C-alpha positions as CSV (number, residue, x, y, z in Angstrom):
1,M,219.6,54.8,67.9
2,T,221.7,58.1,68.4
3,S,220.8,60.7,71.0
4,I,220.0,63.0,68.2
5,T,217.3,60.6,66.4
6,R,215.8,59.6,69.6
7,R,215.4,63.7,70.2
8,L,214.2,64.1,66.6
9,G,211.5,61.3,67.0
10,L,210.5,62.5,70.3
11,T,210.1,66.0,68.9
12,L,208.2,64.3,65.8
13,G,205.7,62.5,68.1
14,L,205.0,65.5,70.4
15,A,204.1,67.4,67.2
16,A,201.6,65.1,66.5
17,L,200.2,64.5,69.5
18,A,199.9,68.4,69.6
19,A,198.2,68.6,66.5
20,L,195.8,66.0,67.6
21,L,195.0,67.7,70.8
22,P,192.6,70.3,69.8
23,G,190.4,68.1,67.9
24,L,190.2,65.5,70.8
25,A,189.9,68.3,73.2
26,S,187.0,69.6,71.0
27,A,185.2,66.1,70.7
28,Q,185.3,65.7,74.6
29,S,183.2,68.8,74.9
30,F,181.1,68.4,72.1
31,P,178.1,69.9,72.1
32,T,178.5,73.1,73.6
33,K,175.3,74.5,72.7
34,P,171.9,73.0,71.1
35,V,172.3,70.9,68.0
36,R,170.0,71.2,64.9
37,I,169.3,68.1,62.7
38,I,167.9,70.0,59.4
39,T,165.6,67.4,57.3
40,P,164.1,68.0,53.9
41,F,161.5,65.7,54.9
42,P,158.0,66.9,56.2
43,V,156.6,66.4,59.9
44,G,155.1,62.9,60.4
45,G,156.5,61.0,57.7
46,G,158.8,57.9,58.8
47,P,162.0,59.6,57.9
48,D,161.2,62.3,60.2
49,G,160.0,60.1,62.7
50,V,163.4,58.5,63.0
51,A,165.1,61.8,63.1
52,R,163.0,62.6,66.0
53,L,163.8,59.5,67.7
54,V,167.7,59.9,67.3
55,A,167.2,63.8,68.3
56,D,165.7,62.7,71.6
57,K,168.4,59.8,72.4
58,L,171.1,62.3,71.5
59,S,169.6,64.9,73.8
60,R,169.8,62.6,76.6
61,A,173.3,61.5,75.9
62,W,174.9,65.0,75.2
63,G,173.1,67.2,77.8
64,Q,172.0,69.6,75.3
65,P,169.0,70.2,73.2
66,V,168.9,68.5,69.8
67,V,165.9,69.8,67.7
68,V,164.5,68.6,64.2
69,E,164.0,71.5,62.0
70,N,161.9,70.4,58.9
71,R,162.6,72.5,55.7
72,P,160.5,70.4,53.1
73,G,160.3,71.3,49.6
74,G,162.3,72.2,46.5
75,N,163.7,68.9,46.0
76,G,165.4,69.0,49.2
77,F,167.6,72.3,48.1
78,I,165.8,74.4,50.8
79,A,167.0,72.2,53.5
80,I,170.2,72.0,51.9
81,D,170.8,75.8,51.7
82,A,169.9,76.3,55.0
83,F,172.6,73.5,56.3
84,K,175.4,75.2,54.1
85,R,174.4,78.6,55.8
86,G,174.6,76.8,59.3
87,A,177.2,76.1,61.8
88,K,180.5,74.5,60.5
89,D,181.3,73.0,63.7
90,G,178.9,69.9,64.0
91,H,176.2,71.9,65.9
92,D,174.2,71.6,62.5
93,L,173.7,68.5,61.0
94,I,171.6,67.3,57.9
95,Q,169.2,64.4,57.3
96,L,169.6,63.7,53.5
97,D,167.8,61.0,51.2
98,F,170.0,58.6,48.9
99,V,168.5,60.8,46.1
100,H,170.6,63.6,47.2
101,L,173.8,61.5,47.1
102,T,173.4,59.7,44.2
103,A,170.5,60.3,41.9
104,Y,170.4,64.0,41.5
105,Q,173.9,64.6,40.0
106,S,172.4,62.5,36.9
107,L,169.0,64.5,37.2
108,F,170.3,68.1,37.2
109,K,172.6,69.8,35.1
110,K,173.7,72.1,37.7
111,L,173.3,71.4,41.3
112,P,173.3,74.0,44.4
113,Y,175.7,71.9,46.5
114,D,178.4,69.3,45.7
115,V,178.4,65.8,47.4
116,D,182.1,65.8,47.7
117,K,182.6,69.3,48.9
118,D,179.6,70.2,51.1
119,F,178.9,66.9,53.0
120,D,181.0,64.6,55.6
121,T,178.3,61.8,55.0
122,L,178.4,60.1,58.7
123,L,176.6,57.0,58.2
124,P,173.3,55.7,57.1
125,L,170.1,55.8,59.3
126,F,168.1,53.1,57.8
127,K,167.0,51.2,54.7
128,T,163.6,50.6,53.5
129,Y,162.0,48.6,50.6
130,F,158.7,50.0,48.7
131,F,155.4,48.6,48.2
132,F,153.1,48.6,45.2
133,T,150.2,50.2,47.0
134,V,146.6,50.0,45.4
135,G,143.1,51.1,46.8
136,N,141.3,48.6,48.8
137,D,138.9,47.9,46.1
138,S,141.5,47.9,43.2
139,P,140.4,45.7,40.2
140,Y,144.2,44.5,40.6
141,K,144.9,41.4,42.6
142,K,148.4,40.9,41.7
143,I,151.4,42.7,39.9
144,G,150.8,41.0,36.6
145,D,147.3,42.4,36.1
146,L,148.6,45.9,36.3
147,V,151.0,45.3,34.0
148,A,148.6,43.5,31.6
149,D,146.2,46.7,32.0
150,A,148.8,49.1,31.5
151,K,149.9,47.3,28.1
152,A,146.4,47.4,26.9
153,H,145.9,51.0,27.7
154,P,149.4,52.7,27.4
155,G,149.8,56.4,28.5
156,K,145.9,55.8,30.3
157,L,146.8,54.7,33.6
158,N,148.7,57.0,36.3
159,Y,150.9,56.6,39.3
160,G,151.8,59.1,41.9
161,S,154.6,60.7,43.7
162,W,155.5,63.9,45.6
163,S,157.8,65.6,43.3
164,V,160.2,64.6,40.2
165,G,162.9,62.6,40.9
166,N,162.5,61.3,44.5
167,P,162.7,57.5,44.9
168,V,159.1,56.8,44.2
169,H,159.5,58.6,40.7
170,L,162.6,56.9,39.6
171,G,161.3,53.6,41.0
172,S,158.2,54.0,39.0
173,E,160.2,55.0,35.9
174,L,162.3,52.0,36.4
175,F,159.2,49.6,36.7
176,D,158.0,51.0,33.3
177,T,161.5,50.4,31.7
178,V,161.8,46.9,32.6
179,A,157.8,45.8,32.5
180,G,157.5,47.4,28.9
181,T,154.8,49.7,30.2
182,K,154.2,53.4,29.9
183,M,152.3,55.3,32.7
184,E,151.7,58.9,33.5
185,H,153.5,60.3,36.4
186,V,150.9,62.8,38.7
187,I,152.6,64.8,41.6
188,Y,150.9,65.6,44.8
189,K,152.2,68.2,47.2
190,E,152.2,65.9,50.2
191,T,152.4,62.2,50.9
192,T,149.1,62.2,52.4
193,Q,147.4,63.5,49.4
194,L,149.3,60.8,47.4
195,Y,148.0,57.8,49.3
196,T,144.5,59.3,49.5
197,A,144.5,59.4,45.8
198,V,145.4,56.0,45.5
199,A,142.9,54.7,47.9
200,T,140.3,56.6,45.9
201,N,141.4,54.9,43.0
202,E,142.5,58.3,41.4
203,L,145.9,56.6,40.7
204,A,146.4,52.9,39.5
205,Y,149.3,52.9,41.9
206,A,152.1,54.4,43.8
207,L,154.9,53.1,45.8
208,G,155.0,53.5,49.2
209,T,156.8,52.2,52.4
210,S,154.8,51.1,55.4
211,A,155.8,54.2,57.1
212,T,154.3,56.4,54.5
213,A,151.4,54.0,53.2
214,G,151.0,52.0,56.5
215,P,148.3,54.3,58.1
216,L,146.1,53.8,55.0
217,L,146.6,50.1,55.0
218,R,145.7,49.9,58.4
219,A,142.5,51.9,58.1
220,N,141.7,49.2,55.3
221,K,141.9,51.8,52.4
222,L,145.0,50.6,50.7
223,R,146.2,47.2,50.0
224,F,149.9,46.1,49.2
225,L,150.1,44.3,45.9
226,A,153.4,43.2,46.2
227,V,157.0,44.2,48.0
228,A,160.1,45.5,45.6
229,A,162.6,43.6,47.5
230,P,164.5,40.3,47.0
231,K,162.4,38.5,49.6
232,R,159.5,39.0,51.7
233,L,159.6,41.1,54.6
234,A,159.4,39.9,58.0
235,G,156.8,42.4,59.2
236,Y,154.6,41.5,56.1
237,P,155.1,38.0,55.4
238,D,152.0,37.7,53.4
239,V,152.9,40.6,51.0
240,P,154.5,38.7,48.0
241,T,157.7,40.2,46.2
242,V,157.1,41.7,42.9
243,T,158.6,38.6,40.9
244,E,156.1,36.4,42.9
245,A,153.3,38.5,42.1
246,G,153.7,38.1,38.4
247,G,155.9,41.4,37.7
248,P,159.5,41.7,36.5
249,A,161.9,39.1,37.8
250,N,164.5,40.6,40.7
251,F,162.8,43.9,40.6
252,E,163.7,46.0,43.6
253,V,163.2,49.4,44.8
254,S,164.8,50.7,48.1
255,G,165.5,53.7,49.8
256,W,168.0,54.9,52.6
257,N,168.4,57.9,54.5
258,A,171.9,59.4,55.8
259,I,173.2,61.9,58.6
260,A,175.8,64.2,57.3
261,A,177.9,66.7,59.1
262,P,179.5,69.7,57.2
263,K,183.1,69.0,55.6
264,G,185.9,69.9,57.3
265,L,184.8,68.7,60.6
266,P,187.8,67.4,63.1
267,P,187.6,63.5,62.7
268,A,187.5,63.4,66.4
269,V,184.3,65.3,66.2
270,A,182.8,63.7,63.6
271,D,183.4,60.1,64.9
272,K,182.0,60.9,68.1
273,I,178.8,61.7,66.4
274,K,178.8,58.9,64.3
275,R,179.2,56.7,67.4
276,D,176.7,58.0,69.4
277,I,174.0,58.0,66.7
278,E,175.2,54.4,66.0
279,K,174.3,53.7,69.9
280,A,170.7,55.6,69.5
281,L,170.2,53.3,66.6
282,A,170.7,50.3,68.6
283,E,168.5,51.1,71.5
284,P,165.7,48.4,71.6
285,D,162.7,51.3,71.3
286,V,164.4,52.5,67.9
287,K,164.5,48.8,66.9
288,E,161.1,48.3,67.5
289,K,160.1,51.7,65.7
290,F,161.8,50.6,62.9
291,L,159.9,47.1,62.5
292,S,156.6,49.0,62.6
293,F,157.8,51.2,59.7
294,G,159.1,48.5,57.8
295,Y,162.6,50.2,58.1
296,E,165.8,47.9,58.4
297,P,169.4,48.8,60.0
298,F,171.8,49.7,57.4
299,V,175.2,49.5,59.1
300,Q,178.1,50.8,57.1
301,T,181.6,51.8,58.0
302,R,182.3,55.5,56.5
303,E,184.6,53.7,53.9
304,Q,182.1,51.3,52.7
305,L,179.3,53.9,52.6
306,A,181.5,56.0,50.8
307,Q,182.1,53.3,48.1
308,Y,178.4,52.3,48.0
309,I,177.4,55.9,47.3
310,Q,180.0,55.7,44.2
311,T,178.2,52.4,43.2
312,E,174.9,53.6,43.7
313,T,175.5,57.1,41.4
314,K,176.5,54.8,38.5
315,R,173.6,52.9,38.6
316,Y,171.3,55.6,38.9
317,A,172.7,57.5,36.3
318,E,172.0,54.3,33.8
319,I,168.3,54.3,35.4
320,I,168.0,58.2,34.5
321,K,169.5,57.9,30.9
322,K,167.2,55.0,30.3
323,A,164.0,56.8,31.5
324,N,165.3,60.1,29.7
325,V,164.5,62.0,33.0
326,S,165.6,65.6,33.4
327,L,165.0,68.2,36.2
328,D,166.8,71.0,33.9
């Protein structure tokens, strides 16, 4: 190797190092002020609970306040707008539901955001499966009973959710499709109203997680007919799967949340945020809370998550097309 080649190599190496140093320095000092996690979920639900657990852990690790700002309503667009107008240096993060990243592209002809341009989706927070919930004195003892009644009275039975296009709505539409039934969708403003309506038999059923429907279950006002999962959940071993309960074979409805940062964040800063959230999720008390919520860890590399989002986007496009659902 000639001296000129060595000098050229050294120059290029120093240039590359110089390009990396600002990002590394910003990662070491991050955060320099309070951090905000904007969420589209209302206070008191399972996703909000997870966000607050993570925020508390990050506050301790970073030595800066990390606050959760709830901006519910508007299909999540209110929260997303606040995030887009917020800090671009990582001091504003957002909690997103999987529908924001995978389903809404097919539900809306025009969205007020671009998944690829507006979000650097860092990691999933959790995955959860949905239960079929009915009132404690509901006549339905298994999914087969619900299907039979819905087929005998098409269009007469109702199910509920809190908006059009949310996981519960899409999962219920999918159930209608595969079960060959036709039930009507009723929208409630809040999840507490929704599951109270189930408990009083205003609704035939509603899909719900143990985090959202669990309080009324524990109060003996709701029953879990079945879980829309590949197998029974460890926390609810007595609740059969939909298939076991006489419903469609291999029927599954799951949801997940993710944390995203603004696009264009220095990689070192994005990696630090991701790494510190992963540490928070691994804490024993967080794992214990997940178990009480019926949530499961959903560990993905950024590459795996990006591929998963693409796959799920295609899958939900097919579901929405079959259900003929549109929000425009």
